[in-house]
ROZA-929479 format. One record per residue: residue in one letter; x, y, z of N, C-alpha, C in turn. Coordinates in nm, 3 decimals, decimal comma. Layout:
BEGIN
A:X:Y:Z:X:Y:Z:X:Y:Z
...
***
This chain:
BEGIN
M:-0,846:-3,823:0,165:-0,771:-3,682:0,132:-0,774:-3,626:0,297
P:-0,663:-3,580:0,321:-0,637:-3,508:0,438:-0,729:-3,377:0,459
E:-0,780:-3,336:0,584:-0,862:-3,211:0,592:-0,768:-3,114:0,640
H:-0,780:-2,995:0,532:-0,710:-2,903:0,607:-0,729:-2,832:0,715
I:-0,639:-2,807:0,815:-0,667:-2,744:0,952:-0,636:-2,576:0,957
Y:-0,722:-2,512:0,981:-0,674:-2,381:1,008:-0,699:-2,316:1,152
S:-0,648:-2,220:1,184:-0,630:-2,149:1,313:-0,786:-2,138:1,377
D:-0,756:-2,109:1,487:-0,901:-2,072:1,520:-0,938:-1,942:1,526
A:-0,822:-1,868:1,510:-0,847:-1,713:1,461:-0,919:-1,718:1,319
A:-0,881:-1,821:1,213:-0,919:-1,805:1,104:-1,095:-1,871:1,096
H:-1,114:-1,956:1,159:-1,265:-1,999:1,210:-1,324:-1,907:1,238
R:-1,315:-1,827:1,349:-1,384:-1,717:1,426:-1,401:-1,627:1,361
C:-1,280:-1,566:1,258:-1,287:-1,468:1,183:-1,408:-1,485:1,037
S:-1,393:-1,638:0,995:-1,477:-1,677:0,905:-1,636:-1,696:0,933
D:-1,650:-1,738:1,051:-1,784:-1,739:1,126:-1,825:-1,619:1,137
I:-1,774:-1,496:1,170:-1,808:-1,359:1,202:-1,844:-1,302:1,048
I:-1,756:-1,323:0,955:-1,794:-1,260:0,834:-1,919:-1,325:0,777
T:-1,934:-1,447:0,769:-2,031:-1,520:0,704:-2,190:-1,502:0,774
L:-2,152:-1,494:0,920:-2,276:-1,434:0,980:-2,348:-1,314:0,936
A:-2,239:-1,226:0,928:-2,295:-1,094:0,903:-2,329:-1,078:0,741
A:-2,289:-1,164:0,649:-2,340:-1,193:0,531:-2,479:-1,241:0,520
V:-2,513:-1,345:0,607:-2,651:-1,390:0,575:-2,712:-1,321:0,659
T:-2,702:-1,234:0,752:-2,800:-1,176:0,818:-2,793:-1,028:0,750
G:-2,763:-1,004:0,621:-2,807:-0,910:0,528:-2,712:-0,784:0,556
N:-2,568:-0,804:0,593:-2,488:-0,702:0,622:-2,385:-0,670:0,503
S:-2,418:-0,716:0,385:-2,304:-0,694:0,264:-2,263:-0,545:0,248
G:-2,142:-0,544:0,236:-2,116:-0,416:0,204:-2,059:-0,326:0,348
R:-2,092:-0,380:0,454:-2,046:-0,311:0,574:-1,910:-0,361:0,620
W:-1,842:-0,318:0,718:-1,707:-0,324:0,741:-1,708:-0,388:0,888
V:-1,586:-0,485:0,918:-1,576:-0,539:1,037:-1,433:-0,543:1,068
A:-1,414:-0,478:1,196:-1,285:-0,474:1,257:-1,227:-0,614:1,320
I:-1,140:-0,699:1,251:-1,107:-0,818:1,322:-0,976:-0,818:1,391
R:-0,982:-0,869:1,473:-0,836:-0,886:1,579:-0,766:-0,974:1,519
M:-0,645:-0,931:1,493:-0,568:-1,028:1,440:-0,489:-1,150:1,525
S:-0,512:-1,082:1,643:-0,420:-1,197:1,761:-0,540:-1,335:1,760
D:-0,667:-1,330:1,759:-0,771:-1,423:1,758:-0,889:-1,410:1,691
G:-0,881:-1,337:1,576:-1,020:-1,356:1,458:-1,141:-1,285:1,528
G:-1,125:-1,232:1,646:-1,240:-1,159:1,721:-1,297:-1,063:1,653
W:-1,368:-1,010:1,706:-1,421:-0,859:1,673:-1,489:-0,774:1,800
D:-1,512:-0,638:1,747:-1,564:-0,567:1,866:-1,721:-0,581:1,878
G:-1,798:-0,653:1,782:-1,925:-0,692:1,792:-2,003:-0,538:1,709
T:-1,934:-0,481:1,641:-1,983:-0,382:1,564:-1,966:-0,364:1,408
L:-2,043:-0,356:1,339:-2,057:-0,347:1,203:-2,059:-0,200:1,163
Y:-1,956:-0,158:1,063:-1,938:-0,023:1,047:-1,982:0,018:0,905
D:-2,031:0,115:0,864:-2,072:0,164:0,751:-1,935:0,184:0,631
H:-1,824:0,224:0,692:-1,730:0,269:0,616:-1,603:0,218:0,706
R:-1,485:0,164:0,620:-1,386:0,132:0,683:-1,272:0,232:0,781
A:-1,303:0,341:0,722:-1,230:0,457:0,830:-1,316:0,487:0,975
D:-1,450:0,441:0,969:-1,525:0,460:1,116:-1,477:0,317:1,169
A:-1,440:0,203:1,124:-1,406:0,062:1,204:-1,257:0,110:1,257
V:-1,172:0,159:1,157:-1,017:0,199:1,203:-1,034:0,297:1,306
R:-1,110:0,397:1,319:-1,116:0,505:1,426:-1,156:0,446:1,559
H:-1,248:0,327:1,569:-1,295:0,310:1,688:-1,210:0,161:1,721
Q:-1,093:0,153:1,675:-1,041:0,058:1,735:-0,922:0,115:1,834
L:-0,869:0,073:1,949:-0,768:0,093:2,035:-0,629:0,145:1,953
H:-0,586:0,035:1,859:-0,465:0,095:1,786:-0,523:-0,001:1,621
E:-0,477:0,098:1,549:-0,520:0,053:1,372:-0,452:-0,065:1,388
Q:-0,342:-0,092:1,420:-0,237:-0,224:1,386:-0,284:-0,347:1,447
L:-0,365:-0,362:1,510:-0,423:-0,450:1,623:-0,538:-0,531:1,528
C:-0,601:-0,483:1,431:-0,703:-0,547:1,366:-0,682:-0,533:1,216
C:-0,724:-0,604:1,149:-0,762:-0,595:1,005:-0,902:-0,583:0,957
Y:-0,947:-0,511:0,856:-1,055:-0,459:0,826:-1,110:-0,521:0,712
V:-1,246:-0,568:0,737:-1,303:-0,692:0,602:-1,427:-0,612:0,562
Q:-1,438:-0,605:0,459:-1,572:-0,555:0,396:-1,653:-0,685:0,366
V:-1,771:-0,692:0,451:-1,864:-0,842:0,421:-1,904:-0,805:0,270
I:-1,895:-0,949:0,241:-1,941:-0,977:0,095:-2,060:-1,060:0,107
P:-2,143:-1,068:0,001:-2,257:-1,169:-0,011:-2,220:-1,313:0,040
A:-2,110:-1,362:-0,015:-2,049:-1,514:-0,006:-2,018:-1,529:0,133
G:-1,997:-1,418:0,222:-1,893:-1,465:0,342:-1,765:-1,486:0,310
M:-1,718:-1,575:0,428:-1,543:-1,603:0,402:-1,544:-1,738:0,447
T:-1,450:-1,786:0,380:-1,412:-1,949:0,420:-1,296:-1,938:0,520
P:-1,280:-2,037:0,606:-1,170:-2,044:0,691:-1,064:-2,013:0,620
Q:-1,043:-2,090:0,476:-0,917:-2,077:0,418:-0,894:-1,916:0,391
E:-0,992:-1,858:0,363:-0,983:-1,710:0,294:-0,941:-1,622:0,414
A:-1,004:-1,657:0,534:-0,960:-1,583:0,672:-0,844:-1,591:0,709
E:-0,776:-1,744:0,671:-0,630:-1,760:0,707:-0,529:-1,664:0,660
A:-0,577:-1,694:0,494:-0,506:-1,616:0,430:-0,491:-1,457:0,432
F:-0,622:-1,389:0,467:-0,624:-1,257:0,493:-0,606:-1,225:0,631
L:-0,570:-1,282:0,738:-0,532:-1,264:0,873:-0,364:-1,261:0,845
W:-0,298:-1,407:0,765:-0,172:-1,384:0,755:-0,127:-1,265:0,683
Y:-0,166:-1,225:0,575:-0,126:-1,106:0,453:-0,139:-0,977:0,556
N:-0,240:-0,962:0,652:-0,233:-0,823:0,702:-0,134:-0,838:0,837
R:-0,117:-0,945:0,903:0,018:-0,945:0,979:0,149:-0,910:0,934
E:0,153:-0,969:0,798:0,292:-0,950:0,736:0,298:-0,789:0,676
L:0,192:-0,743:0,618:0,173:-0,604:0,593:0,239:-0,506:0,715
Y:0,164:-0,530:0,826:0,191:-0,457:0,954:0,339:-0,483:1,005
D:0,388:-0,605:1,020:0,523:-0,649:1,068:0,616:-0,581:0,956
G:0,575:-0,554:0,844:0,675:-0,456:0,739:0,638:-0,327:0,736
G:0,577:-0,269:0,794:0,546:-0,136:0,811:0,446:-0,056:0,731
F:0,383:-0,170:0,663:0,275:-0,133:0,582:0,117:-0,138:0,611
R:0,047:-0,138:0,565:-0,113:-0,157:0,579:-0,193:-0,164:0,452
M:-0,305:-0,233:0,458:-0,396:-0,251:0,360:-0,440:-0,107:0,317
P:-0,443:-0,060:0,192:-0,496:0,054:0,162:-0,655:0,063:0,175
D:-0,691:0,173:0,202:-0,859:0,205:0,212:-0,912:0,214:0,060
P:-0,993:0,129:0,045:-1,069:0,092:-0,094:-1,159:0,242:-0,118
E:-1,186:0,280:-0,023:-1,283:0,397:-0,002:-1,212:0,530:-0,037
F:-1,078:0,526:-0,014:-1,019:0,662:-0,039:-0,948:0,666:-0,183
Q:-0,996:0,753:-0,261:-0,943:0,793:-0,399:-0,837:0,862:-0,431
V:-0,738:0,827:-0,435:-0,610:0,913:-0,433:-0,613:0,959:-0,600
P:-0,576:1,100:-0,653:-0,574:1,119:-0,767:-0,450:1,077:-0,846
L:-0,448:1,023:-0,975:-0,350:0,960:-1,030:-0,270:1,066:-1,114
M:-0,130:1,091:-1,087:-0,049:1,205:-1,169:-0,089:1,151:-1,353
P:-0,125:1,248:-1,424:-0,159:1,238:-1,546:-0,021:1,225:-1,617
L:-0,051:1,135:-1,722:0,062:1,086:-1,804:0,093:1,168:-1,921
T:-0,020:1,204:-2,007:0,009:1,269:-2,138:-0,018:1,433:-2,105
K:0,027:1,501:-2,212:0,022:1,626:-2,219:-0,118:1,706:-2,190
A:-0,231:1,618:-2,282:-0,350:1,647:-2,272:-0,395:1,640:-2,171
D:-0,403:1,525:-2,074:-0,438:1,489:-1,967:-0,390:1,570:-1,856
Q:-0,270:1,637:-1,843:-0,208:1,716:-1,779:-0,287:1,851:-1,767
L:-0,298:1,912:-1,914:-0,397:2,021:-1,931:-0,549:2,002:-1,875
K:-0,581:1,905:-1,921:-0,734:1,884:-1,856:-0,745:1,871:-1,692
Q:-0,652:1,811:-1,624:-0,626:1,811:-1,478:-0,632:1,991:-1,427
I:-0,543:2,015:-1,489:-0,490:2,191:-1,459:-0,633:2,245:-1,462
E:-0,721:2,228:-1,578:-0,837:2,303:-1,587:-0,947:2,261:-1,513
A:-0,964:2,135:-1,466:-1,039:2,083:-1,365:-1,018:2,159:-1,221
L:-0,902:2,174:-1,205:-0,830:2,211:-1,057:-0,873:2,372:-1,027
T:-0,845:2,451:-1,152:-0,853:2,615:-1,137:-0,984:2,636:-1,180
R:-1,119:2,568:-1,197:-1,223:2,589:-1,228:-1,300:2,646:-1,103
K:-1,368:2,760:-1,155:-1,419:2,817:-1,021:-1,589:2,757:-1,004
***
């Protein structure tokens, strides 16, 4: 069976995220350079902090460390997806940023108006 070959950037990214996971940093954020899969050596508490500390937001993708770490296959897909988003003029939404949804029903509209006008 042929072995899948992933880019050096994907292996580097995978190693960084997995090391952060096994050292107890689940839930923290890492800014991964899309050019080479490297990072700035800092674990951030919030995605916004990771973005703010980069020279240009679009040079990195932002990964929240999960307990399982990240495989090279996942890293390759994540890097590719973020590159495609930036090339298309988009970016990954910040999962920590809550956007209020537009109410659909009359009852929901009244409830939202009441909540917004409460003192």
